[in-house]
C-alpha positions in Angstrom: -7.7 160.2 196.8 -6.2 156.7 197.0 -9.4 155.2 195.6 -9.2 157.4 192.5 -5.6 156.5 191.8 -6.3 152.8 192.3 -9.3 152.9 190.1 -7.5 154.7 187.3 -4.6 152.2 187.5 -7.0 149.3 187.1 -8.8 150.9 184.2 -5.5 151.5 182.4 -4.4 147.9 183.0 -7.6 146.6 181.5 -7.3 148.9 178.5 -3.8 147.9 177.9 -4.6 144.2 178.0 -7.2 144.7 175.2 -4.7 146.3 172.8 -2.6 144.1 170.6 1.2 144.3 171.1 3.5 146.1 168.7 5.1 142.9 167.5 1.7 141.4 166.8 0.7 144.5 164.7 4.0 144.3 162.8 3.6 140.6 162.2 0.1 141.1 161.0 1.2 143.7 158.5 4.2 141.5 157.5 6.7 144.3 158.1 9.6 144.9 160.4 9.3 142.1 163.0 8.4 139.3 160.6 10.8 140.4 157.9 13.7 140.9 160.2 13.4 137.5 161.7 13.3 135.9 158.2 16.3 137.9 157.0 18.5 137.2 160.0 18.6 133.5 159.3 19.5 133.9 155.6 22.3 136.4 155.9 25.9 135.1 155.5 28.4 136.7 157.9 31.2 138.6 156.1 34.6 138.4 157.7 36.2 141.8 158.2 38.9 143.4 160.3 40.7 141.0 162.6 38.6 138.1 161.4 39.2 138.5 157.7 41.6 135.8 156.3 44.6 137.3 154.5 47.5 135.9 152.6 50.7 135.6 154.7 54.4 135.7 154.1 56.4 132.5 153.6 58.0 132.8 157.0 54.6 133.0 158.7 53.3 130.1 156.4 56.1 128.0 157.8 55.3 128.8 161.4 51.5 128.4 161.1 51.3 125.8 158.3 48.6 127.5 156.3 48.6 130.0 153.4 45.8 132.3 154.6 44.8 133.1 158.1 42.9 135.8 160.1 45.0 138.1 162.4 43.1 136.8 165.4 43.8 133.2 164.5 47.5 134.0 163.9 47.8 135.5 167.4 45.9 132.6 168.9 48.4 130.1 167.3 51.4 132.2 168.5 50.0 132.2 172.0 49.5 128.4 171.8 53.2 128.1 170.8 54.3 130.4 173.7 52.3 128.4 176.3 53.3 125.0 174.9 57.0 125.9 175.1 56.8 127.9 178.3 58.3 131.1 176.8 56.8 133.6 179.2 59.4 135.2 181.6 58.4 133.8 185.0 59.5 137.1 186.7 57.6 139.3 184.3 54.6 137.5 182.6 54.2 140.3 180.0 57.7 139.5 178.5 58.0 136.7 176.0 61.4 135.0 175.6 61.6 134.2 171.9 62.8 130.8 170.6 64.1 130.4 167.0 60.6 130.0 165.5 59.3 133.1 167.2 62.4 135.1 166.3 61.7 134.4 162.6 58.3 136.0 162.7 59.0 138.7 165.4 61.9 140.5 163.8 64.8 138.5 165.3 64.2 139.9 168.8 65.4 138.0 171.8 62.4 139.1 173.9 59.3 141.1 173.2 56.5 142.5 175.3 53.2 140.6 174.8 51.5 143.8 173.6 54.0 144.2 170.7 53.1 140.8 169.1 50.2 142.2 167.0 52.4 145.0 165.7 55.4 142.8 164.9 53.4 140.3 162.9 51.6 143.0 160.9 54.3 143.0 158.0 53.6 139.3 157.5 50.1 139.9 156.3 49.7 140.6 152.6 46.7 142.9 151.9 44.5 141.9 149.0 43.7 144.7 146.5 
């Protein structure tokens, strides 16, 4: 019985080696595989969601120094400011102690939770129509 199984396995391997692969067939036809590879290099990435640059309020412009910014970049710059000025509460790292610059963009709050930052800066982004 073992000989029959071994023999059929070898025969199947030989038959499979003689067949062209799926990608080779598609490339020969000039369809999916070849076309997808050519299209992926020519497509331009569209920014959307968190990565889409939006106009911002004058207060946020003053803080960031730019007129348009993506939400992700704005949060990144806010965190750079927090780290540079050591504004995290040492006892509770999720609490941010706001200085005057942060108070201006975070609703004049003395301290905020780190998870509130995205919600508090939302009014500063002007949606394009």
